[in-house]
N, C-alpha and C positions, 0 to 999 in steps of 0.2 A: 233891293238886290239881295240875292242869297249869298250867305257866307260860304267859305270853303268847307267849314265844319258841317253846315246844313247839307251841302252837296255830298260830302262823305257819308253822313248818316243816312241820307236817302238811298244811296247806292248800296250801303251795307245792309240796310233793312230789306230792300227789294231784291237784291242779287246775291247777298252774302259774300261780297267782295270788298276788300279794303283798298281804297284809292289813296295815293299820295297827293299831297297838296301841289307838289311840283308838276304832277301829271295834269292837274286841273289847270294850272297856269299855262302849261304847254298847249293843252287843248284849246284854251281861250285864244292863244296866239294863232293857232292853226285855223280857227273858225272866225278870226277877225274881230273878236270881242276885246274890249279894253281891259288892260290889267294895270294894277297900281305898281309904281316903281318900288323896288325893294332895296334896302341898304346892302343886302347881301347878294344882289344880282351881279352877274358878270356879263354885262352887255357885250355883244360881239363874240363871245365865246360859246361853243356848243354846250347844250344842256348836259349836266351830269346824268340826270335821270329823265330822258324824254318819255313822253306818254307812249306806252306800248299800243300797237295798232288794235289789239283785241279789247283794250279798255276804252278806246275812244268812243265807240257807240254807247257804252254805258254812261259816260260823262255827258255825251251829247243829249241823251235821253233826260238826264237830270237837268241840263240847261233848259230843255224844252219844258219840263215840269215846272221849273221856277221862272218861266217866261223870260229867259235870257236870250233865246233865239226866236 
């Protein structure tokens, strides 16, 4: 399984866009992929930084590249 750092590096190299780790976690939730529990998570509360709609295709492409989808 790819790490968030690997996903960020892939997108940065291919698209010259910086992706936040919280966007990756939100994208995983939206696509039904498992995420690990975080001590800092605030379950039940809305995300402070949800994944922007224009970044979701880039993250989805990275998921496909790393065979997560």
